[in-house]
N, C-alpha and C positions, 0 to 999 in steps of 0.2 A: 504493499500499499504506499501511497504518498502521504506522509504524516507530517502535520505541523506540530512541532514541539515547542510550546511556550516555556520560557524559563530554561533555555538550553545551556545557559552559561552558569547556572546554579549547581548545587550539589547533586540534586536528583536528576536534573537534565544531563549532566555530564556522565553520570553513572549509567543512564539509559543509552547514551551514545557510544559508550565504551563496551557495552554488553555485546557478547559474540553474536547474538541474533539480530543486532542492529543492521548488519549487512544485508538482511533479507528485505529491507524496506528502504524507501527513499525518504530521508528526513529533510524537512524545511526547518532551518534554525536561524531565523531572522534576529538581529540585534534590535536594540530599542530605537535606533535611528531609522531602520527600515520599517519596523512595526512598533508603534507606540500604543501599547495595550490600554492606556488611559484615554486615548483618543478614538471614539467610536468610528469616525470616518476613515481613520488609518486602518483600523481592523477590517472594516467592510471592504475597503479597496484591496487589502491583501488577500482576502478570500476570493474576491472577484478575479484577481490577476493569477493566482497560483492554483486555485481549485483543489485543495487537498482532499483525500478520501477519508481521512481520519484526523482527529486532533487529540493530543495529549496536553492537557492544561496543568502545567507544573509551575507556572510563574506565580510569584507572590512577594509581598513584603513580609519578611519573616524575622524572628528574633525571640530571645528568651523573655523571662518575667520582667527584667529590668527595662528592656526595650519596649515591651508592650505597655507597661505602666507609664513610661515616659511620653509615649506618642500614641494614645489610643485612637486619636482621629485619623492619623495616617493609616493605621492598621485596618480600621474599619473602611474608610473611603476608598483607599487605593485597592484593597483586596476585593471590595464589592464591585468597583468599576471594571477591574480586570476580568473577574469571573463573569459578570453579566455581559460585558462586550464580547468576550471570546465565545461563550456558549450560545448566546442568542444569535450572533452573527454567523456561527457555524451552522446553526439550524436554518437561518434565512438563506444561506448559500447552498443548502441542499446536502450538507455533510450528514452522513448516516451513522457514523461511528465516532464516539467521543469518550475519552477517559479523563474524568475530572479528579484531581488529587485534592482531597480535603484534609481534615486534621482531627485527631482524637480530642482536641479541646472543644469540640462541638457537643460532647456529652455533658449532661447535667452534673454538677459538682457533687451531688449527693446520691447518684445513681449507684446501685449495687454492682460490685465487681465480680466476675469479668463483664465488661460493657458490651452490650449487644446493639446491632444496628438499629433495632426498634426503640432503643432508649432515647434517641435524639428528639429533642424538643419536649421531653417529658418532665423537665424541671429547670431550676435556676442554673445559669451558667457560672463558671468560675470567674469572679471579678477581675482578677489580674490579667486575663487575656480575652475578656468578653467581646471587645471590638473585632479582634481577629476571628473569634468563633462565630459571631453573627454574619460576618462576610462570607465565611465557608458554609454556613447553613444556607444562606441565600443562594449561593452557586449550586449547592447540592439540591435544593428544592427545585431550582430552575431545570436542572437535568431531569429530575423525576417528572416534572410537569410535561416537558417535551416528550419524554419516552412514552408517557401515558396517553398523550393527545396525538402523537404521530406514530402509527404502527410500524413504519419503516426505520424509525430512528432508534438507535441503541446508544444512549448516553448514560454511562455508568460512572459511579463515584467510588473511588477507593479511599478508605480511611486508614492511613498508616498510623502506627503508634509513633512515638518520638524517634527521629532518625539521627544518625551520625555517620561519619565515614570520610572518605577521600573527597576533597573539594568542599569540606565544611568551612564555616567561618569561625575564625579563632580570635576575632576582635572582642575584647572584654565587654564593650558596650552593646554588641548585637548578637553575640553567639549564644547557642544553646548550651545546656548544661555540660555535656561531655567535652566538646572542644574548650569551653571555658575552663573547666577543671584541668584538662591536660596542660593548658597554658599556665594556669596558676600554680600547679604542682611543679612543673618544669621550671618555672621562674624561681620558686621557693628552693629548689634543689640548687640551681645555679648560684643563687645569692647567698646560700648557706642558712636560709631561714629555718628555724626549728619548729615553726608553727604555720599551719594553714587553716584559714577560717572556713566553716561551713555554715550556710544560712539555715536558721532553725535548728531543730534537734537532730536532723539528718535521718529521721525515721519515716518520712514520706517515701512512698514507693513509686518507681517510674519503670516503664517499659521502653527500652531503647533498642532499635533494630538497625543493623549495618545497612546502608543505603543500597548496596549491591543486591541484598535479598529482595528489597522492593522492586528493583529493576527486573529481577527474575519473574516476579509475579506480573508485572506489567506486560512482559513478552508473552506469557501464558495467556493473558487477556486478549492481546492483539491477535494471537493465533485463533482464539475462539471467535473473535469478530470477523476475521478473515474467512473463516469457514461458515459464517452465518449461524454460529451456535449462540444460544441465549446466554447472557450474563445477568446476574442480579443487579438491581438498581444501586444497591449499597452493599459494599464488601469491606469488612475490617481486615487489615493486613498487619499482623504483628507476630511476636514470638510466642505468645501464650505464657509468658513468664515474666515476672518483674523483679526488681531488686530495690533495696532502700538506697537513699542518697549516700549514707555512710558506706554502704557496700561498693557503690560506684567509686567513691573517693579512695577506698582501700585498694580496689582492683587497678585503678590508674596509678596509684603510688607504687604498687608492686611492679607494674610494667616499666615505669620510669626509674625505679630504684631509689625513691624518696624514703628517708628514715625518720622524718619529723613526726610531730603529733598533730592531731586535729583539735580545733576548739570550735565551739558552737555559739553563734550569735543569735539568741532566741528572740531578738527584736525584729529580725528580718522576715519578710514574707516568704512563704514556702509553696503557695498554691494548693492544689488539691492533695489530699493525703494519699490517695492512691488512684491510678488510672491505668488499669489493665484491661485490654480489650479482648473479646471473644473472637478468635480467628477461624472458627470452625467451617464457615462458608468458604473461606480462601483454601483451607486444608482440603476441603472436598473437591476442589478444582485440580488437585494433584500437586499442590505447592506446600512447602514447609521451609522456613527460614533456616539456613544451614550454618550461619557464622556464629560461633560462640562469643560470649562477651570478651573474654581474654584475647581471642583472635581479632575481633574487631578493634579493640583498643590498641593492640600491637600495630595493626595496619594503619590506624588513624594517627597514632603517635609517630610512626615512621614517616608518613606523609607530612606531618607538622614539621618535623626536624629537617627532612630532606627538601621539601618544597616551599613551605610557608616561611620558615626562618631564612632560607637562602634566596627568597624572591627579592 
């Protein structure tokens, strides 16, 4: 298929393009100068000119708790506009296949774990990333409405758990937890610091998946679409296992070789206490995440040292 991949320069996009099965398709990977996703006319013109068979919408403004709290307006507005422009313009252009990448932050903060696809919009969202969640819910619902009203359209949403890996962001102001902790512990080791701070008590639990494993499932989904096989409207994609924040810190310290101690700042926000998703639907499609936590951290740390620090 000829596939428009938005967000091709981001972590998920680059892992998709590096996947062995990427050679089976023609990928369109426009930069922001060629395709401004915040400009509806730019998006419509791109679809008219290039006529893709399929879209993978992986673009978005992303960041951890600190970035979301600092700029909720940007996270809500930019992600909403990008999602609506890409998804609706694809439908208007006659595109029949679309994979929308959402986020597990769409689930209610008080929902029972493991989180099931049917839990979305069944309760209050986590306040620390509510703007981002609302934008992702809007895009997800739009896909569902299109699929339900157009029998020929297959617009499916994948809901990955938290991701990390090669091409992640390691900027302390905008990064997610694992790359942020890798940088923090690396810098503590280099400087000789004997203490590293953890926000909260470290007992909140998170599910982090290596980005290559998500790419594997995306290509399974593309194969199903190419064969005209049905895909569910919503599919959780995760490990099926979570770890505490303290466990992530210890695992990263072990990989880096840091021998100091951890101290907890109980005045810092920690977000949801647990966010483990039920990936049984994805598993039923013949997929399972293969990368262990230690393997993923080792690969990500190697990328940080060899590529990010030497850039």
